[in-house]
Every structure is written in structure tokens, then in C-alpha cells.
C-alpha positions in Angstrom: 38.1 88.7 96.5 41.2 90.5 98.5 42.4 87.3 100.0 42.2 85.7 96.1 43.7 88.5 94.7 46.8 89.1 97.3 48.5 85.3 96.2 47.7 86.1 92.7 49.3 89.6 92.4 52.1 88.5 94.8 53.0 85.8 92.2 52.8 88.7 89.5 55.4 90.4 91.2 57.6 87.8 92.0 57.3 86.4 88.0 58.1 89.9 86.9 60.8 90.0 89.3 62.3 87.2 87.9 61.3 88.3 84.1 63.6 91.8 84.9 66.3 89.3 86.2 65.7 87.0 82.9 66.3 90.2 80.7 69.4 90.9 83.0 70.9 87.4 82.8 69.9 87.8 79.0 71.9 90.8 77.9 75.2 88.9 79.9 75.1 86.4 77.0 76.6 86.1 73.3 77.9 88.9 71.9 77.3 91.4 75.1 80.1 88.4 77.4 82.6 90.1 74.3 81.5 93.6 74.0 82.1 94.7 77.7 85.1 93.9 78.5 86.1 95.4 75.0 84.3 98.3 76.1 86.3 99.0 79.3 89.5 98.8 77.7 87.7 100.9 74.3 87.3 104.1 77.2 90.6 104.1 78.1 91.7 104.3 74.6 93.2 108.1 74.0 94.7 109.8 71.2 96.5 113.3 70.8 95.7 115.9 74.0 93.8 113.1 75.8 90.6 112.9 74.3 88.9 109.9 74.9 86.4 110.0 72.1 85.4 106.1 71.6 83.5 105.4 74.6 81.2 107.3 73.9 81.0 106.3 69.7 80.7 102.8 71.1 77.8 104.2 73.7 76.1 105.5 70.5 76.7 102.7 68.2 74.6 100.9 69.8 71.4 102.2 69.6 68.9 100.4 68.2 70.7 97.0 67.9 70.3 94.0 70.2 73.6 94.7 72.7 72.9 96.2 75.7 74.0 100.2 75.6 73.1 100.7 79.3 76.1 97.8 79.6 78.4 99.0 77.4 77.9 102.7 79.1 78.7 101.8 82.3 81.7 99.6 81.0 82.9 102.8 79.4 83.0 104.8 81.7 85.0 102.7 84.4 87.6 101.8 81.9 87.5 105.7 81.6 87.5 106.7 85.2 90.9 104.3 85.6 92.7 106.6 83.3 92.4 109.6 85.4 90.7 111.9 83.2 87.8 113.3 84.7 86.9 116.4 82.5 86.3 113.5 79.7 84.3 111.5 82.0 81.9 114.8 82.7 81.7 115.0 79.0 81.0 111.5 78.2 78.5 111.1 81.1 76.7 113.8 79.7 76.4 113.3 76.1 75.5 109.3 77.4 72.9 111.4 79.2 71.6 113.8 76.0 72.1 111.1 74.1 69.4 109.0 75.4 66.8 111.9 75.7 67.4 112.3 72.2 66.1 109.1 71.2 63.2 108.8 73.9 62.2 112.2 72.3 62.0 111.3 68.7 61.9 107.6 69.4 65.0 106.9 67.7 64.7 102.7 68.2 65.6 100.1 66.0 64.4 101.8 63.2 66.9 104.9 63.4 69.3 104.8 60.2 73.2 105.4 61.1 72.9 109.1 59.8 70.4 110.3 62.0 73.0 108.4 65.3 75.7 109.5 64.4 74.1 113.6 64.4 72.5 113.0 68.1 76.0 111.5 69.1 77.3 114.6 67.7 75.6 117.4 69.3 75.2 115.3 72.6 79.0 115.6 72.9 79.3 119.1 71.4 76.7 120.4 74.2 79.0 119.3 77.3 82.2 120.5 75.6 80.6 124.3 74.9 79.5 124.8 78.5 82.9 124.0 79.9 84.7 126.1 77.0 82.0 128.8 77.8 82.9 128.4 82.0 86.5 128.7 80.4 86.2 131.4 78.3 86.5 131.2 74.7 89.8 129.6 73.0 90.6 129.2 69.2 92.1 126.3 70.6 89.4 124.6 73.0 87.1 125.2 70.1 88.7 123.3 67.5 89.5 120.8 70.0 85.6 120.4 70.4 84.5 120.8 67.2 87.3 118.2 66.3 86.5 115.7 69.3 82.4 115.8 68.2 83.3 115.6 64.1 85.3 112.2 65.3 82.6 110.4 67.5 80.1 111.1 64.3 83.1 109.4 62.3 83.8 106.9 64.2 79.6 105.9 64.5 79.5 104.7 61.1 82.7 102.2 61.9 81.2 101.2 65.2 77.5 100.6 63.9 79.1 98.5 61.0 81.4 96.6 63.4 78.2 95.9 65.9 75.8 94.3 62.8 79.1 92.0 62.0 79.3 90.7 65.4 75.1 90.1 65.6 75.2 88.8 61.9 75.4 85.0 61.9 76.8 84.4 58.2 79.8 85.2 56.4 81.3 88.9 56.8 81.9 91.7 53.9 85.3 93.1 53.7 83.7 96.5 55.1 82.5 94.2 58.6 85.8 92.5 58.5 87.6 95.7 58.7 85.2 97.5 61.1 85.5 94.9 63.4 89.1 95.0 63.4 89.2 98.3 63.5 87.1 98.5 67.3 89.3 95.5 68.4 92.5 97.7 67.6 91.0 100.8 69.5 90.5 98.2 73.0 93.7 96.4 72.4 95.1 100.2 72.5 93.5 100.8 75.7 95.7 98.6 76.8 98.3 101.3 76.7 102.0 99.9 78.3 100.7 97.2 80.3 103.3 94.2 80.1 103.9 91.2 81.0 107.6 89.6 81.4 109.0 92.5 79.8 106.4 92.1 76.9 104.1 95.0 75.9 100.6 93.3 76.2 98.9 95.9 73.4 101.9 94.6 70.8 101.6 90.7 71.9 97.6 91.1 71.1 98.3 93.0 68.0 100.5 90.4 66.3 98.2 87.7 67.6 94.8 88.8 65.8 96.8 90.0 62.7 98.2 85.9 62.5 94.8 84.9 62.8 93.3 87.5 60.1 96.1 86.4 57.2 95.6 83.1 58.6 92.0 82.9 58.4 91.3 85.4 55.7 94.2 85.6 53.4 96.7 87.6 52.2 94.7 90.9 51.4 93.2 91.0 55.3 96.1 90.1 56.8 97.5 93.4 55.3 94.4 95.8 56.1 94.2 94.5 60.1 98.0 94.7 60.0 97.8 98.5 58.8 94.9 98.7 61.1 96.2 97.6 64.3 99.6 99.6 63.7 98.3 102.3 63.6 96.3 102.0 66.8 98.9 100.2 68.4 101.0 102.9 67.9 99.4 106.2 69.2 101.8 108.4 70.6 105.2 106.5 69.6 107.9 108.4 67.4 108.3 104.8 65.5 104.2 105.0 64.6 105.4 104.5 60.3 107.3 101.6 61.8 105.5 99.4 63.2 102.5 100.7 60.6 105.0 99.4 57.7 105.9 96.1 59.4 102.7 94.8 60.8 101.2 95.6 57.1 104.5 93.5 55.0 104.0 90.9 58.3 100.1 90.2 57.6 100.4 90.1 53.9 103.2 87.0 54.5 100.7 85.8 57.0 98.1 85.3 54.6 100.3 84.5 51.6 102.2 81.1 53.5 98.3 80.4 55.3 98.2 77.0 52.7 101.1 75.8 54.4 99.1 76.1 58.1 99.9 78.0 61.2 103.9 77.3 61.5 104.1 79.0 57.5 101.9 81.8 58.4 104.1 81.7 61.4 107.0 82.2 59.6 105.2 84.3 57.1 105.3 86.8 60.0 108.9 86.7 60.7 110.1 87.0 57.6 108.1 90.2 57.0 109.2 92.0 60.0 112.5 90.6 59.2 112.9 92.1 55.6 111.4 95.3 56.7 113.6 95.6 59.0 117.1 95.4 57.0 114.8 97.6 55.2 114.6 100.3 57.6 117.9 99.5 59.0 116.1 99.5 62.8 118.3 98.3 65.4 117.4 99.8 68.6 114.3 98.4 68.9 114.4 95.3 66.9 115.6 92.9 70.3 113.0 94.0 72.0 110.2 94.0 69.0 111.1 90.8 67.4 110.9 89.6 71.4 107.1 90.7 71.1 106.8 88.6 67.7 108.4 85.3 68.9 105.6 85.8 72.1 102.9 86.2 69.8 104.0 83.4 67.6 103.9 81.2 70.5 100.5 82.2 71.6 99.2 81.8 67.9 100.7 77.8 67.5 99.1 77.5 71.3 96.0 78.3 70.3 93.4 75.7 70.1 91.8 75.8 66.1 88.8 75.1 67.9 88.7 78.0 69.9 89.7 80.8 66.8 86.5 79.0 65.2 84.3 79.4 68.6 85.5 82.9 68.7 85.0 83.9 65.0 81.4 82.0 64.9 80.3 84.0 68.0 81.1 87.2 66.6 78.9 86.3 63.9 81.8 85.4 60.8 83.6 82.5 59.6 86.0 85.3 58.5 87.4 83.1 55.5 85.0 84.2 52.8 85.8 82.4 49.5 86.5 79.4 51.2 83.0 79.7 52.4 82.1 80.4 48.6 83.5 77.5 47.5 82.4 75.4 50.5 78.7 76.5 49.1 79.7 75.7 45.2 81.0 71.9 46.9 78.1 71.7 48.8 75.7 73.0 45.9 77.9 70.1 43.4 77.6 66.9 46.1 73.7 68.1 46.2 73.0 67.6 42.5 75.5 65.0 42.4 73.0 62.7 45.1 69.9 63.7 43.7 71.1 62.4 40.2 72.8 59.2 41.2 69.2 59.0 42.8 67.5 59.3 39.8 70.1 57.0 38.1 69.6 54.2 40.8 65.8 54.9 40.7 65.6 54.2 36.9 67.8 51.6 36.7 65.8 49.6 39.1 62.8 50.3 37.3 64.7 48.5 34.2 65.4 45.6 36.2 61.6 45.8 37.6 60.4 45.4 34.1 63.6 43.1 32.6 62.5 40.4 35.8 58.4 40.7 34.4 59.2 40.1 30.9 58.4 36.8 29.7 59.3 36.1 25.7 58.2 32.2 25.9 56.3 31.6 22.7 55.7 28.2 23.6 52.7 27.6 26.7 53.1 25.6 29.3 51.6 23.4 31.3 49.5 26.4 32.9 48.4 27.2 29.9 47.9 23.7 28.6 45.2 23.0 31.7 43.6 26.3 31.1 43.0 25.0 27.5 41.8 21.6 28.4 39.0 23.6 31.5 37.6 25.7 28.8 37.4 22.8 26.5 35.3 20.9 28.9 33.3 23.9 30.0 32.5 24.3 26.5 31.3 20.6 25.7 31.3 18.3 28.0 29.5 20.0 31.5 26.3 19.1 30.0 27.4 16.3 28.9 25.7 12.9 30.6 29.0 10.9 30.3 31.0 13.9 31.7 31.7 12.0 34.9 32.4 8.9 33.3 34.6 11.0 31.1 36.3 13.4 33.7 36.4 11.3 36.8 36.7 7.1 36.4 38.6 7.5 33.1 40.7 11.0 33.8 44.1 9.7 32.7 42.5 8.1 29.3 41.2 11.6 28.5 44.2 13.6 29.4 45.9 11.2 27.2 43.8 12.5 24.9 44.0 16.2 25.3 47.7 16.1 24.9 48.0 13.9 21.7 45.4 16.3 20.4 47.6 19.5 21.7 50.7 17.8 19.5 48.3 17.8 16.4 47.5 21.0 16.9 50.9 22.2 17.6 51.7 20.5 14.0 48.9 21.1 11.7 47.5 24.7 13.8 43.9 22.7 14.1 42.5 19.1 14.2 39.6 17.0 12.1 37.9 14.1 13.7 40.1 11.8 12.0 43.1 13.5 14.5 41.1 12.0 17.6 41.5 8.3 18.4 38.6 5.8 17.4 37.9 4.9 20.8 37.2 8.7 22.0 35.0 8.7 19.2 32.7 6.1 19.7 32.6 6.9 24.1 32.2 10.4 23.0 28.4 12.1 22.0 29.6 15.2 20.6 32.7 14.5 18.8 31.6 17.3 16.6 30.8 19.8 19.2 34.0 19.0 20.6 36.3 19.2 17.6 34.5 22.3 16.9 35.2 23.9 20.7 39.2 22.4 20.8 39.7 24.7 17.1 37.9 28.0 18.0 39.1 27.5 21.5 43.4 27.0 20.1 42.7 30.3 18.2 42.0 32.3 20.7 45.0 30.8 23.0 47.2 31.4 20.3 45.7 35.6 19.6 46.3 35.3 23.5 50.1 33.8 23.0 50.7 36.1 20.5 49.7 39.5 22.7 51.4 38.6 25.9 54.4 37.6 24.2 54.1 41.3 22.2 53.7 42.6 25.9 56.8 40.7 27.6 58.4 42.2 24.4 57.5 45.8 25.5 58.3 45.4 28.8 61.6 44.2 27.7 61.9 46.9 25.5 61.5 49.5 28.0 63.4 47.9 30.1 66.7 49.1 27.4 65.5 52.7 27.7 65.5 52.6 31.2 68.6 50.9 31.2 69.9 53.3 28.9 68.4 56.4 30.8 70.2 55.7 34.2 73.3 55.4 32.0 73.5 58.8 31.2 72.0 60.3 34.3 75.3 58.4 36.2 77.5 59.7 33.3 76.3 63.4 33.9 76.7 62.9 37.4 80.2 62.0 37.3 80.8 65.2 34.7 79.2 67.2 37.5 81.8 65.2 40.0 84.6 66.0 38.1 87.0 69.0 39.9 86.8 71.7 37.6 90.8 72.6 36.7 91.3 76.1 36.1 94.6 76.9 35.7 95.4 79.9 37.4 99.4 80.1 36.6 98.3 79.6 32.7 96.1 82.3 33.3 98.0 85.2 34.9 101.1 84.0 32.0 97.8 85.0 28.8 96.8 88.0 31.6 100.7 89.1 30.9 101.2 88.5 27.5 97.9 90.1 26.2 98.7 93.2 27.8 102.5 93.7 26.6 100.6 93.6 23.3 98.1 96.1 24.4 94.7 94.1 24.6 93.3 95.2 27.7 91.7 92.2 29.2 89.0 92.1 31.8 88.4 88.2 32.1 90.7 85.3 31.3 89.8 81.8 32.4 92.1 78.7 31.3 90.6 75.3 31.7 91.4 72.2 31.1 88.8 69.5 30.5 88.4 66.1 31.5 89.9 64.8 28.2 93.0 67.2 29.2 92.8 69.7 26.6 92.5 73.7 27.0 89.1 75.8 26.9 90.2 79.4 27.1 87.8 82.2 27.5 89.0 85.8 27.3 86.9 88.9 27.8 88.5 92.2 26.4 88.0 95.4 25.3 86.2 95.5 22.3 87.5 96.8 18.7 84.5 98.2 17.6 83.8 95.1 15.5 86.4 95.3 13.5 87.7 91.9 14.8 91.3 92.7 14.6 92.5 90.8 17.5 91.4 87.7 16.6 94.7 86.4 15.1 96.7 88.4 17.8 94.8 86.3 20.6 95.0 83.3 19.0 99.3 83.9 18.1 99.2 85.3 21.7 97.6 82.5 23.2 99.1 79.2 21.8 102.7 80.4 22.5 101.7 81.5 26.3 100.0 77.8 26.5 102.3 76.0 24.5 99.5 74.7 22.7 98.3 75.5 19.4 94.7 76.8 20.1 92.0 77.8 17.8 88.8 80.3 17.9 85.5 77.9 18.8 83.0 81.5 19.0 83.5 85.2 18.6 81.2 87.7 20.6 81.2 90.9 19.6 79.1 94.3 20.2 79.8 96.2 16.9 80.1 100.0 17.0 80.2 100.3 20.9 83.3 102.0 21.7 83.3 100.6 25.7 82.1 97.5 24.6 83.9 94.1 25.3 84.6 91.4 23.3 84.2 87.7 24.2 86.2 85.2 22.6 86.8 81.1 23.0 89.6 79.1 21.9 89.7 75.8 22.3 92.9 73.4 21.5 93.4 73.0 18.0 92.5 69.4 16.5 95.2 67.4 15.4 93.6 66.0 11.8 90.9 67.0 9.7 88.1 66.0 8.0 86.9 66.0 4.4 84.3 64.2 3.2 82.0 63.9 -0.5 78.9 62.3 -1.0 76.7 60.3 -3.7 73.7 59.0 -4.0 71.4 56.9 -6.2 68.0 55.5 -5.7 66.4 52.4 -6.9 65.5 52.0 -10.6 61.9 53.4 -11.1 61.9 54.8 -7.6 62.0 58.4 -6.9 63.3 58.6 -3.3 65.9 56.3 -1.7 65.6 54.7 1.3 69.4 55.0 2.3 70.6 57.9 4.3 73.3 59.5 6.0 75.2 61.9 8.4 78.5 64.0 9.4 78.4 65.3 13.4 81.7 67.1 14.5 80.3 66.5 18.5 82.6 69.4 19.7 84.9 67.2 21.5 87.3 66.4 19.4 85.0 63.5 17.7 84.0 63.4 14.4 81.2 61.0 13.2 80.3 59.6 9.9 77.4 57.5 9.7 75.1 55.5 7.2 71.3 53.8 7.5 69.9 51.6 4.9 66.3 51.2 5.7 64.3 48.0 4.4 63.4 47.5 1.0 63.6 51.2 -1.1 61.5 54.2 -1.9 59.1 56.0 0.8 58.6 53.6 3.3 62.5 52.3 3.4 63.6 56.2 3.4 61.1 57.1 6.4 62.7 54.2 8.5 66.1 55.4 8.0 66.0 58.8 8.2 63.6 58.4 11.7 67.5 56.3 12.5 69.8 58.8 11.5 67.9 61.5 13.3 67.4 59.6 16.7 71.7 59.0 15.9 72.5 62.4 15.8 69.9 63.3 18.9 71.7 60.8 20.8 75.3 61.6 20.0 74.8 64.9 20.8 72.9 64.6 24.0 75.8 62.4 25.4 75.0 58.7 25.2 77.6 56.7 24.3 77.8 54.7 20.5 76.1 51.0 22.2 73.7 52.5 24.5 72.5 55.2 21.3 72.6 51.8 19.0 69.8 50.0 21.6 68.1 52.8 21.9 67.3 53.0 18.4 66.5 49.4 17.6 64.3 49.4 20.8 62.4 52.4 18.8 62.3 50.5 15.8 60.7 47.7 17.2 57.7 49.4 19.0 57.2 51.8 15.9 54.4 49.5 14.2 53.2 46.8 13.9 55.0 46.5 10.5 58.4 45.5 10.0 60.8 48.1 10.8 64.5 47.4 9.8 67.3 49.9 9.6 70.7 49.1 9.0 73.8 51.2 11.2 77.0 51.8 10.0 78.8 54.5 12.3 82.6 55.6 12.4 83.9 58.0 14.9 87.1 59.1 14.5 89.4 60.5 17.0 90.2 64.2 15.7 93.7 64.4 18.1 95.2 61.0 17.6 93.4 59.4 14.5 91.7 56.1 16.4 88.5 55.2 14.7 85.6 53.6 15.9 83.4 51.5 13.8 80.1 50.3 15.4 77.4 47.7 12.5 74.2 46.5 12.9 73.4 44.9 10.0 75.8 47.3 7.3 78.4 46.0 5.0 81.6 46.1 5.1 83.6 49.5 5.2 87.0 49.7 3.4 89.9 52.2 4.6 91.8 53.1 1.8 95.5 53.9 2.1 98.5 54.6 0.0 99.4 50.9 -1.3 96.7 48.9 0.0 93.3 48.5 1.3 91.6 47.4 4.6 88.5 46.1 5.2 85.9 46.4 8.3 83.3 44.0 8.4 81.1 42.9 11.5 78.2 39.5 11.4 75.4 41.5 12.6 71.1 42.3 12.2 70.0 45.1 11.3 68.4 47.5 14.1 64.4 46.6 14.8 64.1 43.0 14.4 64.8 41.6 17.6 64.3 43.6 21.2 67.8 42.9 22.0 70.8 43.9 20.1 74.3 42.9 20.7 76.5 45.1 19.1 80.3 45.0 18.3 82.7 48.0 18.1 85.6 47.2 16.1 88.7 49.9 16.2 91.5 50.8 13.3 94.1 53.4 13.4 93.9 56.0 10.3 97.2 58.4 9.1 96.6 61.8 7.2 95.7 61.6 3.6 94.0 58.0 4.1 90.1 57.5 2.8 87.3 56.0 4.8 84.7 54.6 2.5 81.2 53.9 3.6 78.7 51.8 1.5 75.4 50.8 1.4 74.7 46.7 0.0 72.8 48.2 -2.9 76.6 49.4 -4.3 78.6 45.9 -3.3 75.8 44.0 -5.2 76.5 45.6 -8.4 80.2 44.6 -7.9 79.8 41.1 -6.9 77.7 40.1 -10.3 81.0 39.8 -12.0 83.3 38.3 -8.6 80.8 36.2 -6.8 80.1 36.7 -3.2 83.3 38.9 -2.5 84.7 42.1 -2.2 87.6 41.7 -4.1 86.4 43.3 -7.0 85.3 46.7 -5.1 88.9 46.5 -3.3 90.1 46.6 -6.5 88.8 49.8 -8.0 88.7 52.0 -5.1 92.8 50.4 -5.2 93.3 51.5 -8.2 91.6 55.3 -7.9 94.6 57.9 -8.1 92.2 61.2 -7.3 92.6 62.8 -4.2 89.6 64.3 -4.0 86.9 62.6 -1.7 84.0 63.8 -4.2 85.7 63.0 -6.8 86.2 59.2 -5.4 82.3 59.1 -4.1 81.4 59.9 -7.8 83.8 57.0 -9.5 82.0 54.5 -6.9 78.5 54.7 -8.2 79.4 55.9 -11.7 81.2 52.3 -11.7 78.1 50.6 -9.9 75.8 52.0 -12.3 77.5 50.5 -15.4 77.3 47.3 -13.4 74.0 47.2 -13.9 73.1 48.4 -17.1 72.1 51.4 -15.5 68.8 49.7 -13.9 70.0 50.1 -10.4 68.7 46.7 -8.3 68.6 48.9 -5.2 69.1 52.4 -3.5 72.9 53.1 -3.5 75.2 55.5 -1.8 78.9 55.7 -0.7 80.1 57.6 1.2 83.7 58.8 1.9 85.6 60.6 4.3 89.2 62.1 4.1 91.4 62.4 6.7 94.3 64.6 7.1 96.5 66.2 9.1 96.4 70.0 9.6 99.4 71.7 9.2 101.3 73.5 12.7 
């Protein structure tokens, strides 16, 4: 047993030894490699009266963290020894010992808060301080000095623990952690004291370099803060401390401001900031030495590779540029969304392609179908016949010729009779009556089968169109998301200043340029208790500041609450406006009209006028036209383009039922910014543009939606000016005018050209009244007239 145990014990002891060595090696990696030299320098840093409080504060701050408290303590003590301060070494060693006892007694491991650690550090520092005071005799100065020493360590624990937390963090630091890390670094640099290299104070060189890095990586705010921090600790004991602090702060601010120009721009910003401050302070004695250190730090900053600064900041757990990181995350989320949408679009496109490939709308039978027809007849009639071998083996060619002649007769007449069969075949066939009956039955089944095959293929083709439309919409959405959002920061600042000058307390302002080049403004400001007194003022100020006519789109206001805020959204006002008039009349002896219409402002500067005439008249026609108009509204509001909207409506009407469901689509899209009009027509009659001295006709020849599975749309473009009218009518109106003028639109054109009123509703009523008279008060079809007047707004 003992012999067997010894090797195991040796192995176990060896494993423990290597385990301790492995733990020790782990302590020398990562954050500790940075903290050990920093701890050494922090131990050397002192303040007025020769107090060295920073080392004890760092030692206590490491409690409960991944940083090795004891390695930090050793480095701190070694740094303090180099300062030749035996009393401070004694106090710090005793404080570290007592602090460790306190932690062991109350088990203050990782679960203890910063406040408890700070209290332990305060007590551990005051005890050895008061022991020395007792031995030397109580003096008020010594008591105040000890209390100052302990309270300073108490406060530094909060800062240093925050800094250590930031160093261990592997994500972006918040502002408090950034400042804490900067203070920790500044204290370490202060420990260099007056060490010089070639006449350049190393402390100042490193301070300026860190300010340059912080300003370049973080921006103006952190650059100025780091300048204040570095200047404060770098100028301890120096009479020129205010000058250094101010100079570093302004230089850090300029460094961050010009960081977009790269390292050279940031360096130039620091030099300019220092130069301006020196001229303002009229400093001459130390200017040369100070500029020499700045130039040396700039050279070091430019020489340092970006990869090295990235490695250091990542090692301590952060990339300082929080704003850029947030933008990076936002862009990454946008890229992922766009990729997913494009993937969906590709999937729908491939499905559409597959359905299109497998759809076959041939109505005629091919050779394979004919052979199936022959096989079915032979199986029913000839299978048990004694002459089967004679007909289908020895005389196969002649029998097949007879079958082909029978198929030709079936295609012409739809069925065959005995007289349609060649005489020589009838004389030879013993079951001629059964043969004729079987051929007719099989052909009837064959026709039904072909009809259903055709319907299935047609349905596949329609589904293919719908999938293609969905693919285009998803792809369009991906493009819109991928479009860079163009915020106008300069206009936002100008608008904020203008609003504040007018006495409007602004909380937030956003000026956005849309993909169509138009401005959208969102303003959140101090509320007025629901009185809306600010609306006209805000619109006027926004118009002047942006240089474009802005108008309110929506207002959200909390009434009756003194501290509430109102949000007003302004959009660039459209140049043109549209006023409409409608007149409608159903067919004689019909209660319901089969014609329907809609007006729609899409919100992006487009105004839509659309009509639909259902097949026939009455309830069924009304259902079809109403469904067409409803789908058109939904598709256009959802972002479908005009061509795809018409195709999708057509596919739905084709698949809607076994009955015929036809509807015309007559749509015009008016651009309210430039007066351009796009016309889309499927089976609709002409549209008329009534100008001052003439009438233009817009016509297109096409079939209504719901007839063919694949429909081609033609988009026609015209321009319309202020005061001109867009007149849409259904075929019932034009048919009434054609009774006197034949098959042309001259009578209707002359009538609307003679109308003098400028009211669109009066024009629509006049058209319907005249059409009603021409039908002898008995309309032969449903009638609908829609008139849209386009007029330019007065700026």
C-alpha cells in the first residue's frame, strides 16, 4: 500500500507545485502586466507634505477583482522605497496588513461593495497613522494630516475601483470609467517626477502623448477631460500648475475637434491650442521648453502605430470611441437586416421562377396525350377481342391512321359517329358500336382533364407573378433600409438657435433629408398647455432656417400639463394641391352602381386618382370594382409600384372564382412637386386633361384585369399645370356621347371644352347631367365622372 501510494503522492505534490506555478504565471498575464509597472509608478506619486496615498488606495481597490492585490502591493512598496520615505513605507505596509486582516475576518471577497472596501482602507490607514502620532506626541497638524491621508485614500478607492473595473471590461467603457482610467494613468505618470531624457521631462512627454491619443480616439469631450486630469497630476508642486492645466485642457479639446483630419490634424490641433493659450497668457520663459516637449510628444504620437494603440485599449477592455462603436453596431444591425431581406427576396424570386418553369398552359394535346387516349380505348374495347392481334400487331400502321383521323374529327365536331369511321375499319371491327361509344367517353374525360390541367398551370403562373411581386417589394424595402440616413446637423443647429431666439425652449430637433431629396423636421419643445400657440411660429421659423416652405404634418401635444413637451413634425410643403369632384349614376332599373373610385395621398408627394368599372352592372359588378379599388389602395400604401399593383390585382381577380370577374383600372398618379402625371390603364376608356384653351386625350388599348393570367401595363406620362383639370369617366359616360357622334370622343371633348366653371364638382355634375339627357333619362350603363383640379399653392 505504501509503495503504491508514494508514486501517487509524488505525482500529486508535483501537480500541486505546477498548479501553483501555473496560477502564478496566470497572474503575470493580461491586465496585471499593465498594472504592475503602473503600480510601481503610483507608489512613487506624492502630494503636498510628502504623503504617498495612491499606492494604498490601489492595493485596496484590487480587493475582490481579478487583479492580483499582492503583486500590486509589492510593486507599490518597491516604488515607495525609491522615494526614500521610510515613514510612508511603514504606514502603507501596516495599512496593507490590517486591510488584509479585515478582509479575512469578514470574508470581504468578491461580494463586498466599494463602500465597504473604502471603509476598510480608511480604518487600516488611520490606525498606523495614530500610532505614530501617539509615539511623537499629539499635535493638531499631525492629526489633521492623518485624517486628510485617510479620507484621500477613502475617495481614491472609488476612483481606482472604477478604473480597475474598466480595465477588466471587454466592452466599451462609459464616461466615468474612461475618466477613472485616465486619472489612474495620470497618477502613474506623476510618479516619474522629474526624470528627463535629452532635456525632455518624461512625465510631460507621456502626458501630452496620452492627451493626443484620447482626443484622437474619443473626441473633443474626452480629450478636454483627459487634458485637465493629466495637467492636474503632472503639475503637482509646480507654481505653473494653472497654466499647464489650462493649456492641456484647451489642447485636448482642439485635438478631438480636428481628429477627422487624422493624426496630423489632431497633432496640429494640440499645437494650435497650446500656442493660442500661451499667447493669451503671455507666457515666454517656459514657452521654449514647453514647445520642445510638445513637438517630441507629437513625433511619438505619429510614430506609434494604430495597431499598437488599438491593442492597448482592447487589452484594458475598451475602444474609447463610444460614439463610433454605437454607429458601428447600428450599421451592423442594418447590414444584417438588409442581408436577411435580400435573402427572403431571393427565395421568393427563385420560387417564382420555379412556378413559372413548371407551368404549361398548352390547351392542345401532344403526342403523349394522344397515345394515352389510344391506350385507354384499346384497353376498354380491344383487350378481349379475338381480332386484337390482327388490328394492333399485324395492321398496327393502318389502325393508328384510323385513330388519327378519328382525333381530327373529334377536334372538329367534339364527338364521332359510325359514319365518321372508314368503311374498311368498320367491316373488320366486330365491336364498332362499343368502339364509337368508348372513344366519345374517353375524349370527354380527356377534355375535362385538359381543362383542369390548364387551370392548374394558369394558377401556377399567377402564383409565380405574386411571388415575383413580393420579391420586388422585399428587395425595395431592403434598398430603403440600406439607404444612408442623411441628417442635416448644420441645419439642426441653425434651427435650434432660431427657435431659442424666439423664446421656444427646445428639447430635441431632427432634420432629415429623405431619399426623394425633401426635408422632414421633428421638433420637441416646451409645451404651451395645449393652446397650440407655437404652431404658426415654429412653421415660420423652420421655413426661414431651412430655406424651404415647411408645413406641419402631425402634432402630439399633452394638454394641461405645465412641464409637458410637444412634438411637431414638419414636412416640405408640396407645390401643388388637388381638389376633387365626383358624380355617380347607376344603370336604369339598377339600384347599385358597378363603378367605384378612390382618392389617395400617399404622403411622399404623390396624389392618386383611380376608377374601376366592374363587368356588367349591379351587385356583382360593384363587388368586383370595390375589391379592385380596395386592393389598389392597400398595395399603393404598402409601397408596391404601379405596374406590380396592377399585376397582383389581375392575378387575384383571375383566381377569385370560377365565374368571370373582370374590372377596369384607370389610375393617375400626380406628382405634387413638379406637376407630372403618370397614367395606368387596363381596359379603361380615355382620360381627358382640360387646359385653358384645349383638351388633351390620354388613351391606351388593353384588356381589363381578370381576363388573362399575364397582363402587360403601359405607363403614360403627361404634365399638368395650375388651374387645369384631370377628368376620368367610365365607358357609360362616353357611350352616351357617342350616340350622336359615332365611335369617337369629339362630342365629349367639345362639351367639356365649353364648360366655363372652375369648380371640379360642378364640372362632374355637368358631365353626368348631359350624359343622362343623351340617354333619354334611361342610362344603359353605370356612369361615373371624377374631376381633379390641380392648383399651385401661394407661397
